[in-house]
ChimeraX commands (.cxc) that place a marker at each C-alpha (Angstrom):
marker #1 position 8.99,18.02,-23.82 radius 0.5
marker #1 position 11.28,14.99,-23.61 radius 0.5
marker #1 position 10.53,11.83,-22.38 radius 0.5
marker #1 position 12.82,11.88,-19.33 radius 0.5
marker #1 position 11.37,15.64,-18.65 radius 0.5
marker #1 position 7.57,14.34,-18.75 radius 0.5
marker #1 position 8.48,11.05,-16.43 radius 0.5
marker #1 position 10.09,13.64,-13.99 radius 0.5
marker #1 position 6.90,15.61,-13.99 radius 0.5
marker #1 position 4.66,12.64,-13.52 radius 0.5
marker #1 position 7.01,11.75,-10.54 radius 0.5
marker #1 position 6.67,15.38,-9.33 radius 0.5
marker #1 position 2.97,15.28,-9.54 radius 0.5
marker #1 position 2.81,11.99,-7.65 radius 0.5
marker #1 position 4.92,13.33,-4.99 radius 0.5
marker #1 position 2.80,16.16,-4.53 radius 0.5
marker #1 position -0.55,14.31,-4.50 radius 0.5
marker #1 position 0.79,12.08,-1.87 radius 0.5
marker #1 position 2.05,15.08,0.27 radius 0.5
marker #1 position -1.35,16.61,0.04 radius 0.5
marker #1 position -3.00,13.57,1.02 radius 0.5
marker #1 position -0.73,13.25,3.84 radius 0.5
marker #1 position -1.33,16.58,4.70 radius 0.5
marker #1 position -5.22,16.24,4.63 radius 0.5
marker #1 position -4.84,13.04,6.95 radius 0.5
marker #1 position -3.05,15.14,9.64 radius 0.5
marker #1 position -5.57,17.44,9.87 radius 0.5
marker #1 position -8.05,14.65,10.90 radius 0.5
marker #1 position -8.56,13.39,14.38 radius 0.5
marker #1 position -6.73,10.48,15.64 radius 0.5
marker #1 position -10.25,8.60,15.55 radius 0.5
marker #1 position -10.60,9.72,11.58 radius 0.5
marker #1 position -6.94,8.72,10.85 radius 0.5
marker #1 position -7.48,5.37,12.52 radius 0.5
marker #1 position -10.55,4.97,10.36 radius 0.5
marker #1 position -8.55,5.77,7.40 radius 0.5
marker #1 position -5.87,3.44,7.93 radius 0.5
marker #1 position -6.83,1.13,4.95 radius 0.5
marker #1 position -6.81,4.43,2.65 radius 0.5
marker #1 position -3.59,5.61,3.90 radius 0.5
marker #1 position -2.10,2.07,3.28 radius 0.5
marker #1 position -3.38,1.84,-0.09 radius 0.5
marker #1 position -2.27,5.17,-1.10 radius 0.5
marker #1 position 1.32,4.79,0.05 radius 0.5
marker #1 position 1.25,1.16,-1.86 radius 0.5
marker #1 position 0.13,2.76,-4.69 radius 0.5
marker #1 position 2.76,5.72,-4.70 radius 0.5
marker #1 position 5.31,3.28,-4.21 radius 0.5
marker #1 position 4.27,1.11,-7.20 radius 0.5
marker #1 position 4.13,3.85,-9.29 radius 0.5
marker #1 position 7.62,5.20,-8.29 radius 0.5
marker #1 position 8.98,1.94,-9.41 radius 0.5
marker #1 position 6.86,1.45,-12.55 radius 0.5
marker #1 position 7.30,5.15,-13.98 radius 0.5
marker #1 position 10.65,4.61,-15.75 radius 0.5
marker #1 position 9.30,1.58,-17.72 radius 0.5
marker #1 position 6.01,3.58,-18.86 radius 0.5
marker #1 position 5.91,4.27,-22.68 radius 0.5
marker #1 position 5.96,8.17,-23.72 radius 0.5
marker #1 position 2.23,8.04,-24.43 radius 0.5
marker #1 position 0.92,6.41,-21.25 radius 0.5
marker #1 position 2.95,9.10,-19.18 radius 0.5
marker #1 position 1.46,11.80,-21.23 radius 0.5
marker #1 position -2.08,10.47,-20.69 radius 0.5
marker #1 position -1.84,10.12,-16.96 radius 0.5
marker #1 position -0.25,13.53,-16.80 radius 0.5
marker #1 position -3.43,14.80,-18.42 radius 0.5
marker #1 position -5.78,12.94,-16.12 radius 0.5
marker #1 position -8.32,15.68,-15.02 radius 0.5
marker #1 position -8.54,13.81,-11.57 radius 0.5
marker #1 position -6.05,12.74,-8.96 radius 0.5
marker #1 position -4.11,9.69,-9.77 radius 0.5
marker #1 position -3.67,8.35,-6.46 radius 0.5
marker #1 position -7.35,9.11,-5.77 radius 0.5
marker #1 position -8.70,7.59,-9.06 radius 0.5
marker #1 position -6.52,4.51,-8.56 radius 0.5
marker #1 position -7.70,4.05,-4.94 radius 0.5
marker #1 position -11.70,4.33,-6.03 radius 0.5
marker #1 position -10.75,1.67,-8.79 radius 0.5
marker #1 position -9.24,-0.65,-6.12 radius 0.5
marker #1 position -12.05,-0.68,-3.86 radius 0.5
marker #1 position -14.09,-1.98,-6.53 radius 0.5
marker #1 position -11.78,-4.98,-7.15 radius 0.5
marker #1 position -11.85,-8.10,-4.95 radius 0.5
marker #1 position -8.89,-7.66,-2.26 radius 0.5
marker #1 position -7.77,-11.26,-2.06 radius 0.5
marker #1 position -5.18,-10.32,0.90 radius 0.5
marker #1 position -7.88,-10.93,3.33 radius 0.5
marker #1 position -9.05,-14.23,1.88 radius 0.5
marker #1 position -5.32,-15.35,2.20 radius 0.5
marker #1 position -5.08,-13.96,5.80 radius 0.5
marker #1 position -7.87,-16.18,6.59 radius 0.5
marker #1 position -6.97,-19.19,5.33 radius 0.5
marker #1 position -3.63,-18.57,6.80 radius 0.5
marker #1 position -5.09,-18.28,10.14 radius 0.5
marker #1 position -7.32,-21.32,9.88 radius 0.5
marker #1 position -4.39,-23.47,8.92 radius 0.5
marker #1 position -2.28,-22.13,11.76 radius 0.5
marker #1 position -4.83,-22.73,14.70 radius 0.5
marker #1 position -4.39,-26.41,14.40 radius 0.5
marker #1 position -0.62,-26.01,14.49 radius 0.5
marker #1 position -1.01,-23.81,17.42 radius 0.5
marker #1 position -3.05,-26.02,19.26 radius 0.5
marker #1 position -0.53,-28.77,18.99 radius 0.5
marker #1 position 2.21,-26.23,20.13 radius 0.5
marker #1 position 4.21,-26.61,16.64 radius 0.5
marker #1 position 4.06,-23.15,15.38 radius 0.5
marker #1 position 7.32,-21.25,15.36 radius 0.5
marker #1 position 6.34,-17.99,16.87 radius 0.5
marker #1 position 5.20,-19.91,20.12 radius 0.5
marker #1 position 6.98,-19.19,23.19 radius 0.5
marker #1 position 9.40,-21.63,24.38 radius 0.5
marker #1 position 9.72,-22.77,28.10 radius 0.5
marker #1 position 12.58,-20.52,28.87 radius 0.5
marker #1 position 10.30,-17.36,27.36 radius 0.5
marker #1 position 12.24,-16.78,24.21 radius 0.5
marker #1 position 10.53,-16.72,21.05 radius 0.5
marker #1 position 12.21,-19.73,18.78 radius 0.5
marker #1 position 13.46,-18.42,15.55 radius 0.5
marker #1 position 13.45,-14.90,16.47 radius 0.5
marker #1 position 16.45,-12.41,17.25 radius 0.5
marker #1 position 16.48,-11.08,21.04 radius 0.5
marker link #1:1,2 radius 0.2
marker link #1:2,3 radius 0.2
marker link #1:3,4 radius 0.2
marker link #1:4,5 radius 0.2
marker link #1:5,6 radius 0.2
marker link #1:6,7 radius 0.2
marker link #1:7,8 radius 0.2
marker link #1:8,9 radius 0.2
marker link #1:9,10 radius 0.2
marker link #1:10,11 radius 0.2
marker link #1:11,12 radius 0.2
marker link #1:12,13 radius 0.2
marker link #1:13,14 radius 0.2
marker link #1:14,15 radius 0.2
marker link #1:15,16 radius 0.2
marker link #1:16,17 radius 0.2
marker link #1:17,18 radius 0.2
marker link #1:18,19 radius 0.2
marker link #1:19,20 radius 0.2
marker link #1:20,21 radius 0.2
marker link #1:21,22 radius 0.2
marker link #1:22,23 radius 0.2
marker link #1:23,24 radius 0.2
marker link #1:24,25 radius 0.2
marker link #1:25,26 radius 0.2
marker link #1:26,27 radius 0.2
marker link #1:27,28 radius 0.2
marker link #1:28,29 radius 0.2
marker link #1:29,30 radius 0.2
marker link #1:30,31 radius 0.2
marker link #1:31,32 radius 0.2
marker link #1:32,33 radius 0.2
marker link #1:33,34 radius 0.2
marker link #1:34,35 radius 0.2
marker link #1:35,36 radius 0.2
marker link #1:36,37 radius 0.2
marker link #1:37,38 radius 0.2
marker link #1:38,39 radius 0.2
marker link #1:39,40 radius 0.2
marker link #1:40,41 radius 0.2
marker link #1:41,42 radius 0.2
marker link #1:42,43 radius 0.2
marker link #1:43,44 radius 0.2
marker link #1:44,45 radius 0.2
marker link #1:45,46 radius 0.2
marker link #1:46,47 radius 0.2
marker link #1:47,48 radius 0.2
marker link #1:48,49 radius 0.2
marker link #1:49,50 radius 0.2
marker link #1:50,51 radius 0.2
marker link #1:51,52 radius 0.2
marker link #1:52,53 radius 0.2
marker link #1:53,54 radius 0.2
marker link #1:54,55 radius 0.2
marker link #1:55,56 radius 0.2
marker link #1:56,57 radius 0.2
marker link #1:57,58 radius 0.2
marker link #1:58,59 radius 0.2
marker link #1:59,60 radius 0.2
marker link #1:60,61 radius 0.2
marker link #1:61,62 radius 0.2
marker link #1:62,63 radius 0.2
marker link #1:63,64 radius 0.2
marker link #1:64,65 radius 0.2
marker link #1:65,66 radius 0.2
marker link #1:66,67 radius 0.2
marker link #1:67,68 radius 0.2
marker link #1:68,69 radius 0.2
marker link #1:69,70 radius 0.2
marker link #1:70,71 radius 0.2
marker link #1:71,72 radius 0.2
marker link #1:72,73 radius 0.2
marker link #1:73,74 radius 0.2
marker link #1:74,75 radius 0.2
marker link #1:75,76 radius 0.2
marker link #1:76,77 radius 0.2
marker link #1:77,78 radius 0.2
marker link #1:78,79 radius 0.2
marker link #1:79,80 radius 0.2
marker link #1:80,81 radius 0.2
marker link #1:81,82 radius 0.2
marker link #1:82,83 radius 0.2
marker link #1:83,84 radius 0.2
marker link #1:84,85 radius 0.2
marker link #1:85,86 radius 0.2
marker link #1:86,87 radius 0.2
marker link #1:87,88 radius 0.2
marker link #1:88,89 radius 0.2
marker link #1:89,90 radius 0.2
marker link #1:90,91 radius 0.2
marker link #1:91,92 radius 0.2
marker link #1:92,93 radius 0.2
marker link #1:93,94 radius 0.2
marker link #1:94,95 radius 0.2
marker link #1:95,96 radius 0.2
marker link #1:96,97 radius 0.2
marker link #1:97,98 radius 0.2
marker link #1:98,99 radius 0.2
marker link #1:99,100 radius 0.2
marker link #1:100,101 radius 0.2
marker link #1:101,102 radius 0.2
marker link #1:102,103 radius 0.2
marker link #1:103,104 radius 0.2
marker link #1:104,105 radius 0.2
marker link #1:105,106 radius 0.2
marker link #1:106,107 radius 0.2
marker link #1:107,108 radius 0.2
marker link #1:108,109 radius 0.2
marker link #1:109,110 radius 0.2
marker link #1:110,111 radius 0.2
marker link #1:111,112 radius 0.2
marker link #1:112,113 radius 0.2
marker link #1:113,114 radius 0.2
marker link #1:114,115 radius 0.2
marker link #1:115,116 radius 0.2
marker link #1:116,117 radius 0.2
marker link #1:117,118 radius 0.2
marker link #1:118,119 radius 0.2
marker link #1:119,120 radius 0.2
marker link #1:120,121 radius 0.2
marker link #1:121,122 radius 0.2
view
């Protein structure tokens, strides 16, 4: 197969994987879906990243991924769980730094006296 066809096949495979994942989530209860919200977010983010990156992958990488015997999204999700996620640490640092600003009334999202939020469209 040509490189273009292989990349299209990979895109299709990823699309199918995401739709099967979404279908499996929709079979769950509201509580189970809520509990899986992080997994859902990571799956969708990984899918979107891959959609952007497939075009720049070399042909051998594309072939290797197509021959991967497990789910691509599931595999990347499971590997991601083993990595330190700094986004929580960044959020924690941000919240900590903003508490002092909020206490002084200087935060931009604080309601103004007239009830409007400053810097925000109505």
